[in-house]
N, C-alpha and C positions, 0 to 999 in steps of 0.2 A: 181467796182463802182468807179465814179470819185468824190473825196472829193470836196465840194466847200463850203467854208467858208463865202464869201461874193458876192453879186451879185449887180453888177453895170449896171446902164442903161443909154445909151447916148441918149441925146434928138435929136440930129442932125442925119437926115438920112444917111443910106450907101447904096451905089449901090451893088444890090444883086448879081451882076455879080463877085464881089470880092471874091477872093479864101483865102486861109488861111494866105499867105504872106501879101497881101493888108488889111485884116483885122485885122492882128498883127499889121501891120503900124497904122493902124487907132487907135487902142487901145493905142497905145505908144504915139500917137499925142493926143488924147482926155484926157487919164487918166494918162498920165506921164509914164507908166512902166505897163508890164504884170505883177502881183504878183502871185505867187503860190499858188492854191487853190483858186483863184478868176474867177468869171464868168463876161464876159461884153456882154451885149444885145444891139444890133442895130436894126433897123426897115427901111424899106424901105419909100418912100416919102408918098404913099397910106396906110401904117401901115397895109398891109396884108400879109406882109412876114417879117420875123425875122432870125438874125442870132445871134448864141451865140459861143463865142470863150471863151475856158477855158485852163487856163495853170496849168496842174495838178503836177508841179515840175520837170517834165523832158522833156515835148512837150507840144504842143498845141492841142486841139480838137476843131474843128469846126463843127458845127450843124446848120441846117437851118430847119424853120417850115412855112409853108404857110397856111393860113385859105382859104378854098373853099369858105365861104361868110362872110361877115362880116370884121371887123377889129380889131386890137389888141388896147387896151385903152393906146395909146401912149401919152404922154404929149406934149402940144403944147405950144409955146411962153415960154420956160423956159431958162434960161442960164445954162450951167454946165451940171453937171450930177447929178443921184439920185441913193440912195443905197435901195434895196428891202429886205424885209425879205423873208424867204423860204414860207411862205403863200401868199404873195404877188406875188411873182414867179409863185407858182403853179396856181394860178387865172389868170395871165397875159396869160401864155402860152395856157390856155382853151380859152383866148378871153374873160375873165369876168372882169368886173371893180375892177381892183385890187387895186386902191386907196381906197376901202371902207372897206377892209380887215384890220383889227386891229392886233396887235402883237399875240394875243392869237388865231388867226385865226377866230375872231369873225368881222362879217359885222355890221359895224357902218355907221351911216351916218355924212357926213362932216357939 
């Protein structure tokens, strides 16, 4: 299992044709560096595809996910980056509204 201590979300879209090297270059550009045991999330413009790049301390892993219907709940009109908790990440990859998931995994209203 790959250990992930922190999950970061880029709010600007990524071209899903990007491979490992291009995605890693984008991580360095957006987040400043690829830190060990951190995961970096990117979506395409339509928010129906996501790529996750993880630095495991020795190298990088790149994973992709595509929704057959619907969209990921990706933030719009926000500058910079966001950090997610594990329950928020779990909701995000399922296509659920991760913004409503609290720190204890409880869904609340904003």
